[in-house]
C-alpha positions as CSV (number, residue, x, y, z in Angstrom):
1,M,141.2,102.5,127.9
2,S,143.9,103.8,125.9
3,K,144.9,102.0,123.1
4,V,148.6,102.2,120.9
5,K,149.0,104.6,118.4
6,A,152.3,106.4,116.4
7,G,154.4,107.9,118.8
8,D,153.8,106.7,121.8
9,V,156.2,105.2,124.4
10,V,155.8,101.4,125.0
11,R,156.5,98.3,126.8
12,V,156.1,95.3,125.7
13,H,157.0,91.6,126.5
14,Y,157.7,89.2,123.3
15,T,158.9,86.1,122.1
16,G,159.9,85.6,118.3
17,K,159.9,82.3,116.7
18,L,160.8,80.9,113.4
19,E,158.4,79.2,111.1
20,N,160.0,75.9,112.6
21,G,158.6,77.2,115.8
22,Q,162.7,77.4,116.8
23,V,162.6,80.5,119.2
24,F,165.6,83.3,118.2
25,D,164.5,86.0,121.1
26,S,162.7,86.3,124.2
27,S,162.5,89.3,126.5
28,L,160.2,87.2,129.4
29,N,163.3,86.6,131.2
30,R,164.6,89.9,131.2
31,E,162.7,93.5,131.6
32,P,160.1,94.5,128.7
33,L,161.2,96.2,125.6
34,E,160.3,99.8,126.1
35,V,160.4,101.9,122.4
36,K,158.7,104.9,121.1
37,L,157.0,104.2,118.0
38,G,157.4,105.9,114.6
39,Q,161.3,106.1,114.9
40,G,162.4,103.3,112.6
41,S,163.8,101.2,115.2
42,L,161.3,98.2,115.0
43,I,160.8,95.8,112.1
44,P,157.4,97.4,110.1
45,G,155.5,94.0,111.0
46,F,156.1,94.3,114.6
47,E,155.6,98.0,114.9
48,K,152.4,97.6,112.9
49,G,151.4,94.3,115.1
50,L,151.2,96.8,118.3
51,M,149.0,99.3,116.8
52,D,145.9,99.4,118.3
53,M,146.6,97.0,121.4
54,E,145.5,97.4,124.7
55,P,147.4,97.4,128.1
56,K,147.7,94.0,129.3
57,E,146.5,92.5,125.7
58,K,148.1,89.6,124.6
59,K,148.2,88.3,120.9
60,T,150.3,86.4,118.4
61,I,151.3,87.8,115.0
62,V,152.9,86.8,111.6
63,I,154.9,89.1,109.9
64,P,155.9,88.1,106.5
65,K,159.4,88.3,105.4
66,E,158.8,92.0,103.5
67,E,158.0,93.2,107.0
68,A,161.1,91.8,108.3
69,Y,164.3,91.3,107.3
70,G,163.5,91.4,104.0
71,E,164.7,88.8,101.5
72,K,168.4,87.6,101.2
73,K,170.3,89.9,98.8
74,R,173.1,87.7,96.8
75,E,175.0,90.5,96.7
76,L,175.7,90.4,100.4
77,F,177.7,87.0,100.1
78,R,181.4,87.8,99.8
79,S,184.4,85.2,99.1
80,V,187.4,85.5,101.6
81,P,190.4,83.5,101.0
82,K,191.6,81.1,104.0
83,A,194.8,82.9,103.7
84,N,193.4,85.9,104.6
85,L,191.7,84.8,107.8
86,P,193.8,84.2,111.5
87,E,196.3,81.4,111.1
88,D,194.5,79.8,114.0
89,M,191.1,79.7,112.9
90,E,188.9,76.7,111.9
91,P,185.7,78.4,109.7
92,E,182.5,76.5,110.0
93,V,179.2,76.8,108.4
94,N,177.3,79.2,110.6
95,M,179.9,80.5,112.4
96,G,179.8,84.0,113.5
97,L,182.7,86.8,112.3
98,V,183.0,90.2,112.9
99,A,184.6,92.1,109.6
100,T,185.8,95.8,110.5
101,N,185.1,98.5,107.7
102,A,187.5,101.1,106.6
103,D,185.8,103.8,108.4
104,G,186.1,101.5,112.0
105,T,183.0,100.1,112.0
106,E,181.7,96.5,112.6
107,R,179.7,94.2,110.5
108,Q,178.3,91.0,111.9
109,L,178.8,88.1,109.3
110,R,177.9,84.6,109.1
111,V,179.7,81.6,107.3
112,A,177.7,80.2,104.6
113,E,180.0,77.9,103.1
114,V,183.6,76.3,103.4
115,N,185.7,75.7,100.8
116,E,189.3,74.2,100.2
117,N,190.9,77.9,99.4
118,D,188.0,80.2,100.7
119,I,184.9,80.8,102.5
120,I,181.5,82.4,101.7
121,V,180.6,85.4,103.9
122,D,177.2,85.9,104.2
123,G,176.7,89.7,105.4
124,N,172.6,89.8,105.5
125,H,170.7,89.5,108.6
126,P,170.3,86.1,110.4
127,L,166.8,86.3,110.0
128,A,166.6,87.8,106.3
129,G,164.5,85.4,104.5
130,E,162.3,84.4,107.2
131,D,158.8,84.7,108.1
132,L,158.6,85.4,112.0
133,T,155.9,84.7,114.3
134,F,155.4,87.0,117.8
135,E,153.8,87.0,120.6
136,L,153.2,90.0,122.1
137,E,151.9,91.5,125.7
138,L,151.4,94.8,125.8
139,V,152.4,95.7,129.2
140,E,152.1,99.4,129.0
141,I,151.7,102.3,127.5
142,K,153.8,105.5,128.7
């Protein structure tokens, strides 16, 4: 039977969990993820975990934060004056926000702190700083 190698197109079901067991994403109720390996579209630890798997094989992998979304970067925290927010907005910790960059692209942010005159927003990926566990099932190698 063939095994996964770099450059393969694979279809995989996965369930991603945090260290406390909380599920943050799963493909089980939808089509499997289809991806060509070696293109940089997956976090390094996920792709590494797929290598040498055979179709129908299941396994659990633990990906350290360094091979996932990295450490939280302090430089991605910013203070935003409440006066710059829409009048009807009541910011809350963990609230998601979208910022539009000068070039028109959008960035996902999270409210990390709410103060009297400002809020602190976090531009890190929501899973930065986390070790991740994935339950994998290789559906097929295309």
